[in-house]
Structure formats: structure tokens, C-alpha cells
mmCIF file of the N, C-alpha and C atoms, coordinates in Angstrom:
data_MODEL
# 
_entry.id   MODEL 
# 
loop_
_atom_site.group_PDB 
_atom_site.id 
_atom_site.type_symbol 
_atom_site.label_atom_id 
_atom_site.label_alt_id 
_atom_site.label_comp_id 
_atom_site.label_asym_id 
_atom_site.label_entity_id 
_atom_site.label_seq_id 
_atom_site.pdbx_PDB_ins_code 
_atom_site.Cartn_x 
_atom_site.Cartn_y 
_atom_site.Cartn_z 
_atom_site.occupancy 
_atom_site.B_iso_or_equiv 
_atom_site.pdbx_formal_charge 
_atom_site.auth_seq_id 
_atom_site.auth_comp_id 
_atom_site.auth_asym_id 
_atom_site.auth_atom_id 
_atom_site.pdbx_PDB_model_num 
ATOM 1   N N  . MET A 1 1  ? 59.875 -21.839 56.011 1.00 0.00 ? 1  MET A N  1 
ATOM 2   C CA . MET A 1 1  ? 58.951 -20.641 55.838 1.00 0.00 ? 1  MET A CA 1 
ATOM 3   C C  . MET A 1 1  ? 58.686 -20.055 57.187 1.00 0.00 ? 1  MET A C  1 
ATOM 4   N N  . LYS A 1 2  ? 58.992 -18.795 57.284 1.00 0.00 ? 2  LYS A N  1 
ATOM 5   C CA . LYS A 1 2  ? 58.795 -18.082 58.643 1.00 0.00 ? 2  LYS A CA 1 
ATOM 6   C C  . LYS A 1 2  ? 57.518 -17.280 58.661 1.00 0.00 ? 2  LYS A C  1 
ATOM 7   N N  . LYS A 1 3  ? 56.699 -17.547 59.782 1.00 0.00 ? 3  LYS A N  1 
ATOM 8   C CA . LYS A 1 3  ? 55.315 -16.991 59.917 1.00 0.00 ? 3  LYS A CA 1 
ATOM 9   C C  . LYS A 1 3  ? 55.418 -15.922 61.014 1.00 0.00 ? 3  LYS A C  1 
ATOM 10  N N  . GLY A 1 4  ? 54.607 -14.824 60.893 1.00 0.00 ? 4  GLY A N  1 
ATOM 11  C CA . GLY A 1 4  ? 54.530 -13.789 61.900 1.00 0.00 ? 4  GLY A CA 1 
ATOM 12  C C  . GLY A 1 4  ? 53.035 -13.584 62.109 1.00 0.00 ? 4  GLY A C  1 
ATOM 13  N N  . VAL A 1 5  ? 52.690 -13.319 63.416 1.00 0.00 ? 5  VAL A N  1 
ATOM 14  C CA . VAL A 1 5  ? 51.379 -12.953 63.751 1.00 0.00 ? 5  VAL A CA 1 
ATOM 15  C C  . VAL A 1 5  ? 51.408 -11.634 64.509 1.00 0.00 ? 5  VAL A C  1 
ATOM 16  N N  . PHE A 1 6  ? 50.594 -10.661 64.032 1.00 0.00 ? 6  PHE A N  1 
ATOM 17  C CA . PHE A 1 6  ? 50.582 -9.341  64.678 1.00 0.00 ? 6  PHE A CA 1 
ATOM 18  C C  . PHE A 1 6  ? 49.166 -9.147  65.298 1.00 0.00 ? 6  PHE A C  1 
ATOM 19  N N  . LEU A 1 7  ? 49.093 -9.114  66.589 1.00 0.00 ? 7  LEU A N  1 
ATOM 20  C CA . LEU A 1 7  ? 47.749 -8.857  67.217 1.00 0.00 ? 7  LEU A CA 1 
ATOM 21  C C  . LEU A 1 7  ? 47.630 -7.369  67.549 1.00 0.00 ? 7  LEU A C  1 
ATOM 22  N N  . CYS A 1 8  ? 46.556 -6.687  67.088 1.00 0.00 ? 8  CYS A N  1 
ATOM 23  C CA . CYS A 1 8  ? 46.377 -5.270  67.424 1.00 0.00 ? 8  CYS A CA 1 
ATOM 24  C C  . CYS A 1 8  ? 45.192 -5.194  68.361 1.00 0.00 ? 8  CYS A C  1 
ATOM 25  N N  . THR A 1 9  ? 45.403 -4.512  69.443 1.00 0.00 ? 9  THR A N  1 
ATOM 26  C CA . THR A 1 9  ? 44.426 -4.324  70.493 1.00 0.00 ? 9  THR A CA 1 
ATOM 27  C C  . THR A 1 9  ? 43.387 -3.280  70.162 1.00 0.00 ? 9  THR A C  1 
ATOM 28  N N  . CYS A 1 10 ? 43.683 -2.479  68.989 1.00 0.00 ? 10 CYS A N  1 
ATOM 29  C CA . CYS A 1 10 ? 42.865 -1.352  68.604 1.00 0.00 ? 10 CYS A CA 1 
ATOM 30  C C  . CYS A 1 10 ? 42.597 -0.506  69.742 1.00 0.00 ? 10 CYS A C  1 
ATOM 31  N N  . SER A 1 11 ? 43.573 -0.253  70.647 1.00 0.00 ? 11 SER A N  1 
ATOM 32  C CA . SER A 1 11 ? 43.472 0.750   71.636 1.00 0.00 ? 11 SER A CA 1 
ATOM 33  C C  . SER A 1 11 ? 42.456 0.247   72.750 1.00 0.00 ? 11 SER A C  1 
ATOM 34  N N  . GLY A 1 12 ? 42.322 -1.069  72.864 1.00 0.00 ? 12 GLY A N  1 
ATOM 35  C CA . GLY A 1 12 ? 41.484 -1.717  73.936 1.00 0.00 ? 12 GLY A CA 1 
ATOM 36  C C  . GLY A 1 12 ? 40.002 -1.602  73.670 1.00 0.00 ? 12 GLY A C  1 
ATOM 37  N N  . THR A 1 13 ? 39.581 -1.565  72.304 1.00 0.00 ? 13 THR A N  1 
ATOM 38  C CA . THR A 1 13 ? 38.257 -1.548  72.025 1.00 0.00 ? 13 THR A CA 1 
ATOM 39  C C  . THR A 1 13 ? 37.418 -2.771  72.362 1.00 0.00 ? 13 THR A C  1 
ATOM 40  N N  . ILE A 1 14 ? 38.059 -3.908  72.668 1.00 0.00 ? 14 ILE A N  1 
ATOM 41  C CA . ILE A 1 14 ? 37.433 -5.159  72.940 1.00 0.00 ? 14 ILE A CA 1 
ATOM 42  C C  . ILE A 1 14 ? 38.239 -5.709  74.134 1.00 0.00 ? 14 ILE A C  1 
ATOM 43  N N  . ASP A 1 15 ? 37.484 -6.162  75.155 1.00 0.00 ? 15 ASP A N  1 
ATOM 44  C CA . ASP A 1 15 ? 38.120 -6.765  76.352 1.00 0.00 ? 15 ASP A CA 1 
ATOM 45  C C  . ASP A 1 15 ? 38.663 -8.145  76.073 1.00 0.00 ? 15 ASP A C  1 
ATOM 46  N N  . LEU A 1 16 ? 39.999 -8.225  75.599 1.00 0.00 ? 16 LEU A N  1 
ATOM 47  C CA . LEU A 1 16 ? 40.638 -9.578  75.464 1.00 0.00 ? 16 LEU A CA 1 
ATOM 48  C C  . LEU A 1 16 ? 41.927 -9.546  76.161 1.00 0.00 ? 16 LEU A C  1 
ATOM 49  N N  . ASP A 1 17 ? 42.237 -10.675 76.657 1.00 0.00 ? 17 ASP A N  1 
ATOM 50  C CA . ASP A 1 17 ? 43.625 -10.877 77.295 1.00 0.00 ? 17 ASP A CA 1 
ATOM 51  C C  . ASP A 1 17 ? 44.618 -11.284 76.213 1.00 0.00 ? 17 ASP A C  1 
ATOM 52  N N  . PHE A 1 18 ? 45.281 -10.248 75.643 1.00 0.00 ? 18 PHE A N  1 
ATOM 53  C CA . PHE A 1 18 ? 46.225 -10.430 74.488 1.00 0.00 ? 18 PHE A CA 1 
ATOM 54  C C  . PHE A 1 18 ? 47.432 -11.255 74.829 1.00 0.00 ? 18 PHE A C  1 
ATOM 55  N N  . LYS A 1 19 ? 48.022 -11.079 76.091 1.00 0.00 ? 19 LYS A N  1 
ATOM 56  C CA . LYS A 1 19 ? 49.049 -11.902 76.501 1.00 0.00 ? 19 LYS A CA 1 
ATOM 57  C C  . LYS A 1 19 ? 48.728 -13.369 76.570 1.00 0.00 ? 19 LYS A C  1 
ATOM 58  N N  . LYS A 1 20 ? 47.555 -13.741 77.060 1.00 0.00 ? 20 LYS A N  1 
ATOM 59  C CA . LYS A 1 20 ? 47.090 -15.112 77.045 1.00 0.00 ? 20 LYS A CA 1 
ATOM 60  C C  . LYS A 1 20 ? 46.866 -15.554 75.711 1.00 0.00 ? 20 LYS A C  1 
ATOM 61  N N  . LEU A 1 21 ? 46.294 -14.824 74.839 1.00 0.00 ? 21 LEU A N  1 
ATOM 62  C CA . LEU A 1 21 ? 46.065 -15.227 73.419 1.00 0.00 ? 21 LEU A CA 1 
ATOM 63  C C  . LEU A 1 21 ? 47.398 -15.405 72.702 1.00 0.00 ? 21 LEU A C  1 
ATOM 64  N N  . LYS A 1 22 ? 48.421 -14.578 72.918 1.00 0.00 ? 22 LYS A N  1 
ATOM 65  C CA . LYS A 1 22 ? 49.696 -14.694 72.412 1.00 0.00 ? 22 LYS A CA 1 
ATOM 66  C C  . LYS A 1 22 ? 50.300 -16.108 72.674 1.00 0.00 ? 22 LYS A C  1 
ATOM 67  N N  . LYS A 1 23 ? 50.101 -16.540 73.910 1.00 0.00 ? 23 LYS A N  1 
ATOM 68  C CA . LYS A 1 23 ? 50.703 -17.796 74.377 1.00 0.00 ? 23 LYS A CA 1 
ATOM 69  C C  . LYS A 1 23 ? 50.175 -19.013 73.580 1.00 0.00 ? 23 LYS A C  1 
ATOM 70  N N  . GLY A 1 24 ? 48.936 -18.872 73.092 1.00 0.00 ? 24 GLY A N  1 
ATOM 71  C CA . GLY A 1 24 ? 48.345 -20.053 72.397 1.00 0.00 ? 24 GLY A CA 1 
ATOM 72  C C  . GLY A 1 24 ? 48.690 -20.044 70.878 1.00 0.00 ? 24 GLY A C  1 
ATOM 73  N N  . ILE A 1 25 ? 49.418 -19.049 70.387 1.00 0.00 ? 25 ILE A N  1 
ATOM 74  C CA . ILE A 1 25 ? 49.707 -18.973 68.919 1.00 0.00 ? 25 ILE A CA 1 
ATOM 75  C C  . ILE A 1 25 ? 51.097 -19.443 68.672 1.00 0.00 ? 25 ILE A C  1 
ATOM 76  N N  . THR A 1 26 ? 51.111 -20.447 67.683 1.00 0.00 ? 26 THR A N  1 
ATOM 77  C CA . THR A 1 26 ? 52.318 -21.026 67.213 1.00 0.00 ? 26 THR A CA 1 
ATOM 78  C C  . THR A 1 26 ? 52.795 -20.291 65.923 1.00 0.00 ? 26 THR A C  1 
ATOM 79  N N  . ALA A 1 27 ? 53.855 -19.532 65.992 1.00 0.00 ? 27 ALA A N  1 
ATOM 80  C CA . ALA A 1 27 ? 54.475 -18.805 64.903 1.00 0.00 ? 27 ALA A CA 1 
ATOM 81  C C  . ALA A 1 27 ? 55.867 -18.487 65.232 1.00 0.00 ? 27 ALA A C  1 
ATOM 82  N N  . ASP A 1 28 ? 56.637 -18.063 64.306 1.00 0.00 ? 28 ASP A N  1 
ATOM 83  C CA . ASP A 1 28 ? 58.022 -17.661 64.617 1.00 0.00 ? 28 ASP A CA 1 
ATOM 84  C C  . ASP A 1 28 ? 58.014 -16.296 65.329 1.00 0.00 ? 28 ASP A C  1 
ATOM 85  N N  . VAL A 1 29 ? 57.136 -15.417 64.986 1.00 0.00 ? 29 VAL A N  1 
ATOM 86  C CA . VAL A 1 29 ? 57.051 -14.088 65.610 1.00 0.00 ? 29 VAL A CA 1 
ATOM 87  C C  . VAL A 1 29 ? 55.647 -13.885 65.963 1.00 0.00 ? 29 VAL A C  1 
ATOM 88  N N  . VAL A 1 30 ? 55.319 -13.435 67.197 1.00 0.00 ? 30 VAL A N  1 
ATOM 89  C CA . VAL A 1 30 ? 53.978 -13.086 67.656 1.00 0.00 ? 30 VAL A CA 1 
ATOM 90  C C  . VAL A 1 30 ? 54.187 -11.747 68.438 1.00 0.00 ? 30 VAL A C  1 
ATOM 91  N N  . GLU A 1 31 ? 53.598 -10.673 67.942 1.00 0.00 ? 31 GLU A N  1 
ATOM 92  C CA . GLU A 1 31 ? 53.697 -9.332  68.553 1.00 0.00 ? 31 GLU A CA 1 
ATOM 93  C C  . GLU A 1 31 ? 52.341 -8.733  68.850 1.00 0.00 ? 31 GLU A C  1 
ATOM 94  N N  . ILE A 1 32 ? 52.253 -8.054  70.001 1.00 0.00 ? 32 ILE A N  1 
ATOM 95  C CA . ILE A 1 32 ? 51.043 -7.260  70.344 1.00 0.00 ? 32 ILE A CA 1 
ATOM 96  C C  . ILE A 1 32 ? 51.329 -5.763  70.123 1.00 0.00 ? 32 ILE A C  1 
ATOM 97  N N  . HIS A 1 33 ? 50.395 -5.188  69.409 1.00 0.00 ? 33 HIS A N  1 
ATOM 98  C CA . HIS A 1 33 ? 50.540 -3.723  69.125 1.00 0.00 ? 33 HIS A CA 1 
ATOM 99  C C  . HIS A 1 33 ? 49.171 -3.029  69.547 1.00 0.00 ? 33 HIS A C  1 
ATOM 100 N N  . ASN A 1 34 ? 49.309 -1.725  69.809 1.00 0.00 ? 34 ASN A N  1 
ATOM 101 C CA . ASN A 1 34 ? 48.159 -1.008  70.254 1.00 0.00 ? 34 ASN A CA 1 
ATOM 102 C C  . ASN A 1 34 ? 47.349 -0.420  69.102 1.00 0.00 ? 34 ASN A C  1 
ATOM 103 N N  . MET A 1 35 ? 48.040 0.097   68.085 1.00 0.00 ? 35 MET A N  1 
ATOM 104 C CA . MET A 1 35 ? 47.287 0.710   66.984 1.00 0.00 ? 35 MET A CA 1 
ATOM 105 C C  . MET A 1 35 ? 47.999 0.440   65.696 1.00 0.00 ? 35 MET A C  1 
ATOM 106 N N  . LEU A 1 36 ? 47.897 -0.658  65.119 1.00 0.00 ? 36 LEU A N  1 
ATOM 107 C CA . LEU A 1 36 ? 48.650 -1.048  63.822 1.00 0.00 ? 36 LEU A CA 1 
ATOM 108 C C  . LEU A 1 36 ? 48.184 -0.120  62.699 1.00 0.00 ? 36 LEU A C  1 
ATOM 109 N N  . CYS A 1 37 ? 47.004 0.388   62.656 1.00 0.00 ? 37 CYS A N  1 
ATOM 110 C CA . CYS A 1 37 ? 46.460 1.148   61.548 1.00 0.00 ? 37 CYS A CA 1 
ATOM 111 C C  . CYS A 1 37 ? 47.063 2.526   61.477 1.00 0.00 ? 37 CYS A C  1 
ATOM 112 N N  . HIS A 1 38 ? 47.854 3.033   62.493 1.00 0.00 ? 38 HIS A N  1 
ATOM 113 C CA . HIS A 1 38 ? 48.458 4.317   62.461 1.00 0.00 ? 38 HIS A CA 1 
ATOM 114 C C  . HIS A 1 38 ? 49.923 4.018   61.848 1.00 0.00 ? 38 HIS A C  1 
ATOM 115 N N  . ASN A 1 39 ? 50.485 5.195   61.489 1.00 0.00 ? 39 ASN A N  1 
ATOM 116 C CA . ASN A 1 39 ? 51.788 5.165   60.774 1.00 0.00 ? 39 ASN A CA 1 
ATOM 117 C C  . ASN A 1 39 ? 52.820 4.499   61.489 1.00 0.00 ? 39 ASN A C  1 
ATOM 118 N N  . ASP A 1 40 ? 52.897 4.826   62.923 1.00 0.00 ? 40 ASP A N  1 
ATOM 119 C CA . ASP A 1 40 ? 53.922 4.193   63.796 1.00 0.00 ? 40 ASP A CA 1 
ATOM 120 C C  . ASP A 1 40 ? 53.717 2.685   63.831 1.00 0.00 ? 40 ASP A C  1 
ATOM 121 N N  . GLY A 1 41 ? 52.497 2.227   63.913 1.00 0.00 ? 41 GLY A N  1 
ATOM 122 C CA . GLY A 1 41 ? 52.238 0.717   63.950 1.00 0.00 ? 41 GLY A CA 1 
ATOM 123 C C  . GLY A 1 41 ? 52.549 0.098   62.555 1.00 0.00 ? 41 GLY A C  1 
ATOM 124 N N  . LEU A 1 42 ? 52.291 0.757   61.495 1.00 0.00 ? 42 LEU A N  1 
ATOM 125 C CA . LEU A 1 42 ? 52.523 0.098   60.196 1.00 0.00 ? 42 LEU A CA 1 
ATOM 126 C C  . LEU A 1 42 ? 54.061 0.101   60.015 1.00 0.00 ? 42 LEU A C  1 
ATOM 127 N N  . ALA A 1 43 ? 54.846 1.156   60.407 1.00 0.00 ? 43 ALA A N  1 
ATOM 128 C CA . ALA A 1 43 ? 56.174 1.200   60.262 1.00 0.00 ? 43 ALA A CA 1 
ATOM 129 C C  . ALA A 1 43 ? 56.815 0.032   61.083 1.00 0.00 ? 43 ALA A C  1 
ATOM 130 N N  . SER A 1 44 ? 56.290 -0.143  62.322 1.00 0.00 ? 44 SER A N  1 
ATOM 131 C CA . SER A 1 44 ? 56.836 -1.205  63.231 1.00 0.00 ? 44 SER A CA 1 
ATOM 132 C C  . SER A 1 44 ? 56.562 -2.557  62.618 1.00 0.00 ? 44 SER A C  1 
ATOM 133 N N  . LEU A 1 45 ? 55.316 -2.845  62.126 1.00 0.00 ? 45 LEU A N  1 
ATOM 134 C CA . LEU A 1 45 ? 55.021 -4.014  61.407 1.00 0.00 ? 45 LEU A CA 1 
ATOM 135 C C  . LEU A 1 45 ? 56.065 -4.309  60.164 1.00 0.00 ? 45 LEU A C  1 
ATOM 136 N N  . GLN A 1 46 ? 56.185 -3.364  59.421 1.00 0.00 ? 46 GLN A N  1 
ATOM 137 C CA . GLN A 1 46 ? 57.143 -3.468  58.251 1.00 0.00 ? 46 GLN A CA 1 
ATOM 138 C C  . GLN A 1 46 ? 58.503 -3.852  58.711 1.00 0.00 ? 46 GLN A C  1 
ATOM 139 N N  . GLU A 1 47 ? 58.996 -3.121  59.671 1.00 0.00 ? 47 GLU A N  1 
ATOM 140 C CA . GLU A 1 47 ? 60.380 -3.344  60.231 1.00 0.00 ? 47 GLU A CA 1 
ATOM 141 C C  . GLU A 1 47 ? 60.474 -4.783  60.796 1.00 0.00 ? 47 GLU A C  1 
ATOM 142 N N  . SER A 1 48 ? 59.434 -5.177  61.502 1.00 0.00 ? 48 SER A N  1 
ATOM 143 C CA . SER A 1 48 ? 59.485 -6.612  62.110 1.00 0.00 ? 48 SER A CA 1 
ATOM 144 C C  . SER A 1 48 ? 59.473 -7.661  60.999 1.00 0.00 ? 48 SER A C  1 
ATOM 145 N N  . VAL A 1 49 ? 58.724 -7.432  59.998 1.00 0.00 ? 49 VAL A N  1 
ATOM 146 C CA . VAL A 1 49 ? 58.688 -8.395  58.778 1.00 0.00 ? 49 VAL A CA 1 
ATOM 147 C C  . VAL A 1 49 ? 60.049 -8.404  58.130 1.00 0.00 ? 49 VAL A C  1 
ATOM 148 N N  . LYS A 1 50 ? 60.591 -7.303  57.939 1.00 0.00 ? 50 LYS A N  1 
ATOM 149 C CA . LYS A 1 50 ? 61.960 -7.209  57.341 1.00 0.00 ? 50 LYS A CA 1 
ATOM 150 C C  . LYS A 1 50 ? 62.988 -7.836  58.209 1.00 0.00 ? 50 LYS A C  1 
ATOM 151 N N  . THR A 1 51 ? 63.091 -7.368  59.391 1.00 0.00 ? 51 THR A N  1 
ATOM 152 C CA . THR A 1 51 ? 64.133 -7.896  60.408 1.00 0.00 ? 51 THR A CA 1 
ATOM 153 C C  . THR A 1 51 ? 64.064 -9.364  60.601 1.00 0.00 ? 51 THR A C  1 
ATOM 154 N N  . ASN A 1 52 ? 62.769 -9.878  60.689 1.00 0.00 ? 52 ASN A N  1 
ATOM 155 C CA . ASN A 1 52 ? 62.696 -11.274 61.021 1.00 0.00 ? 52 ASN A CA 1 
ATOM 156 C C  . ASN A 1 52 ? 62.533 -12.226 59.700 1.00 0.00 ? 52 ASN A C  1 
ATOM 157 N N  . GLU A 1 53 ? 62.664 -11.497 58.556 1.00 0.00 ? 53 GLU A N  1 
ATOM 158 C CA . GLU A 1 53 ? 62.613 -12.242 57.275 1.00 0.00 ? 53 GLU A CA 1 
ATOM 159 C C  . GLU A 1 53 ? 61.402 -13.148 57.177 1.00 0.00 ? 53 GLU A C  1 
ATOM 160 N N  . LEU A 1 54 ? 60.153 -12.622 57.423 1.00 0.00 ? 54 LEU A N  1 
ATOM 161 C CA . LEU A 1 54 ? 58.963 -13.364 57.457 1.00 0.00 ? 54 LEU A CA 1 
ATOM 162 C C  . LEU A 1 54 ? 58.378 -13.554 56.065 1.00 0.00 ? 54 LEU A C  1 
ATOM 163 N N  . ASP A 1 55 ? 57.997 -14.765 55.797 1.00 0.00 ? 55 ASP A N  1 
ATOM 164 C CA . ASP A 1 55 ? 57.473 -15.110 54.522 1.00 0.00 ? 55 ASP A CA 1 
ATOM 165 C C  . ASP A 1 55 ? 55.855 -15.011 54.529 1.00 0.00 ? 55 ASP A C  1 
ATOM 166 N N  . GLN A 1 56 ? 55.254 -15.254 55.660 1.00 0.00 ? 56 GLN A N  1 
ATOM 167 C CA . GLN A 1 56 ? 53.834 -15.138 55.760 1.00 0.00 ? 56 GLN A CA 1 
ATOM 168 C C  . GLN A 1 56 ? 53.539 -14.304 57.007 1.00 0.00 ? 56 GLN A C  1 
ATOM 169 N N  . VAL A 1 57 ? 52.443 -13.455 56.857 1.00 0.00 ? 57 VAL A N  1 
ATOM 170 C CA . VAL A 1 57 ? 52.091 -12.597 57.941 1.00 0.00 ? 57 VAL A CA 1 
ATOM 171 C C  . VAL A 1 57 ? 50.548 -12.571 58.136 1.00 0.00 ? 57 VAL A C  1 
ATOM 172 N N  . LEU A 1 58 ? 50.191 -12.695 59.356 1.00 0.00 ? 58 LEU A N  1 
ATOM 173 C CA . LEU A 1 58 ? 48.736 -12.559 59.712 1.00 0.00 ? 58 LEU A CA 1 
ATOM 174 C C  . LEU A 1 58 ? 48.557 -11.357 60.705 1.00 0.00 ? 58 LEU A C  1 
ATOM 175 N N  . VAL A 1 59 ? 47.638 -10.445 60.275 1.00 0.00 ? 59 VAL A N  1 
ATOM 176 C CA . VAL A 1 59 ? 47.380 -9.205  61.128 1.00 0.00 ? 59 VAL A CA 1 
ATOM 177 C C  . VAL A 1 59 ? 45.982 -9.403  61.538 1.00 0.00 ? 59 VAL A C  1 
ATOM 178 N N  . THR A 1 60 ? 45.818 -9.259  62.877 1.00 0.00 ? 60 THR A N  1 
ATOM 179 C CA . THR A 1 60 ? 44.474 -9.316  63.500 1.00 0.00 ? 60 THR A CA 1 
ATOM 180 C C  . THR A 1 60 ? 44.130 -7.978  64.069 1.00 0.00 ? 60 THR A C  1 
ATOM 181 N N  . CYS A 1 61 ? 42.882 -7.557  63.928 1.00 0.00 ? 61 CYS A N  1 
ATOM 182 C CA . CYS A 1 61 ? 42.408 -6.356  64.463 1.00 0.00 ? 61 CYS A CA 1 
ATOM 183 C C  . CYS A 1 61 ? 41.097 -6.663  65.214 1.00 0.00 ? 61 CYS A C  1 
ATOM 184 N N  . THR A 1 62 ? 40.847 -5.986  66.310 1.00 0.00 ? 62 THR A N  1 
ATOM 185 C CA . THR A 1 62 ? 39.737 -6.354  67.012 1.00 0.00 ? 62 THR A CA 1 
ATOM 186 C C  . THR A 1 62 ? 38.614 -5.139  67.055 1.00 0.00 ? 62 THR A C  1 
ATOM 187 N N  . SER A 1 63 ? 38.942 -4.125  66.568 1.00 0.00 ? 63 SER A N  1 
ATOM 188 C CA . SER A 1 63 ? 38.102 -2.941  66.535 1.00 0.00 ? 63 SER A CA 1 
ATOM 189 C C  . SER A 1 63 ? 36.760 -3.248  65.776 1.00 0.00 ? 63 SER A C  1 
ATOM 190 N N  . LYS A 1 64 ? 35.644 -2.667  66.306 1.00 0.00 ? 64 LYS A N  1 
ATOM 191 C CA . LYS A 1 64 ? 34.421 -2.604  65.500 1.00 0.00 ? 64 LYS A CA 1 
ATOM 192 C C  . LYS A 1 64 ? 34.663 -1.856  64.318 1.00 0.00 ? 64 LYS A C  1 
ATOM 193 N N  . LYS A 1 65 ? 33.705 -1.960  63.264 1.00 0.00 ? 65 LYS A N  1 
ATOM 194 C CA . LYS A 1 65 ? 33.836 -1.191  62.060 1.00 0.00 ? 65 LYS A CA 1 
ATOM 195 C C  . LYS A 1 65 ? 34.067 0.220   62.191 1.00 0.00 ? 65 LYS A C  1 
ATOM 196 N N  . THR A 1 66 ? 35.036 0.775   61.590 1.00 0.00 ? 66 THR A N  1 
ATOM 197 C CA . THR A 1 66 ? 35.287 2.236   61.573 1.00 0.00 ? 66 THR A CA 1 
ATOM 198 C C  . THR A 1 66 ? 35.500 2.756   60.193 1.00 0.00 ? 66 THR A C  1 
ATOM 199 N N  . ASP A 1 67 ? 35.599 4.149   60.036 1.00 0.00 ? 67 ASP A N  1 
ATOM 200 C CA . ASP A 1 67 ? 35.788 4.683   58.686 1.00 0.00 ? 67 ASP A CA 1 
ATOM 201 C C  . ASP A 1 67 ? 37.257 4.969   58.432 1.00 0.00 ? 67 ASP A C  1 
ATOM 202 N N  . ILE A 1 68 ? 38.152 4.100   58.998 1.00 0.00 ? 68 ILE A N  1 
ATOM 203 C CA . ILE A 1 68 ? 39.664 4.299   58.710 1.00 0.00 ? 68 ILE A CA 1 
ATOM 204 C C  . ILE A 1 68 ? 39.889 3.954   57.203 1.00 0.00 ? 68 ILE A C  1 
ATOM 205 N N  . ARG A 1 69 ? 40.530 4.809   56.549 1.00 0.00 ? 69 ARG A N  1 
ATOM 206 C CA . ARG A 1 69 ? 40.916 4.523   55.103 1.00 0.00 ? 69 ARG A CA 1 
ATOM 207 C C  . ARG A 1 69 ? 42.400 4.588   54.985 1.00 0.00 ? 69 ARG A C  1 
ATOM 208 N N  . PHE A 1 70 ? 42.865 3.720   54.116 1.00 0.00 ? 70 PHE A N  1 
ATOM 209 C CA . PHE A 1 70 ? 44.300 3.560   53.856 1.00 0.00 ? 70 PHE A CA 1 
ATOM 210 C C  . PHE A 1 70 ? 44.581 4.107   52.435 1.00 0.00 ? 70 PHE A C  1 
ATOM 211 N N  . ALA A 1 71 ? 45.636 4.798   52.427 1.00 0.00 ? 71 ALA A N  1 
ATOM 212 C CA . ALA A 1 71 ? 46.049 5.266   51.040 1.00 0.00 ? 71 ALA A CA 1 
ATOM 213 C C  . ALA A 1 71 ? 46.881 4.277   50.309 1.00 0.00 ? 71 ALA A C  1 
# 
């Protein structure tokens, strides 16, 4: 079973060292993204899941609560 972890920086809304965080994660794929909630980010995530044939995916977001709505 292949696992992927996608870390979203939410455009730097919280001061975290994502590169250091990434090193501590055990998964087949670990990626850092700036804004996964936007179309380019979602497309990138979908492509990575498909390309890497991931069975399980964990997406993390660090932004404080916003009014972002998904269709």
C-alpha cells in the first residue's frame, strides 16, 4: 500500500519549517505545496496521486479558519 502526505503551507500563514517537518515523515511520497486549496494545487495533488499510484493520502493545512468553499 503506497501512502502520500501533502503538506500545505497555506501561503505561509503559520511559521513552520516545512522542510524539517518533511524529513520526519515516513511515507512513499511527501510533498510541500503553497496553496493546495486553489485549482493549481488541487490539480497538482491529483496528478501526484495518479502518477505515484497512491492508495492512501493525508493532506495537511496550516491556515487558520477561512471562508474557503469547495464545489
